[in-house]
Phi, psi and omega in degrees: 000317183293329175290327177299310185291328179296317177298308179298322176295323180292314183298316183297319181295315177291319176296315174300320177295315173300318177296313182289321175301320182291322179291316178300321177298316179295322178292318178297316182293322175297319181289319177299316182299313186296321181291322180293320181293324176295316178296314179292327178288327175294316183297317180301308180302312183289322178291319175301319178293322178291328176294326176293321176297324183262014183296151177296138178250137180283136182286142181289335187275342180211175180267016184275132177266133181225157172258123176269122180281122172293158178311138177074358175259123180268142173048074189293324182301310179298319179297316176303320182292323182295318182297319179291329169302317179294322181291320181294323171298318183289320178292335178274352178298127184291139179277345178236161180289104177254114185301335185277341182266142173262099188295322181296313177301317182296313178301316173306314177300323179293311179302318187290312178305319181294316179296320174296323177293321181288331168292317178294335174275351188069023183260143172248038175291134181221147174279128185238028174088353181211351179146211184293143174292111192276000176272349183237263184300328183292334183247314178240124186288152177295164179308319178295318183288317183299321180291325180292319180295322183291336181274003178092002178279137177257133186219122178234150182232000000 
């Protein structure tokens, strides 16, 4: 009789533990997905704004489209490619849990491309878990952004 109650208690405990573990895992996954989504959204938004700022402009004297390097920004074409790569990687990021995808590796690639582009732009914008680092660019623009603003170009982040 004692063994029967022991076995029933064990089965109930195992079932309840599995259910609780499933719920905890689901909650943990949802929190991680939200954090990753916020980070991707930050990179996407900042990257899009820079691409708008660096977009090719048509020369008034001819129909040739050229990219003019704003002051303080190195190699505009390469920087545009890096920014475009960030956008493409984010757009390819799976919206559902795909067992074939290495999410960590893909996030690392996005972060690396974003950092390279920011270095070329002379910007110190970084994702800090909630948005822009308010001790740097959010209050005092980087030299490249300050120069662009001084030249009459409007840029908002």
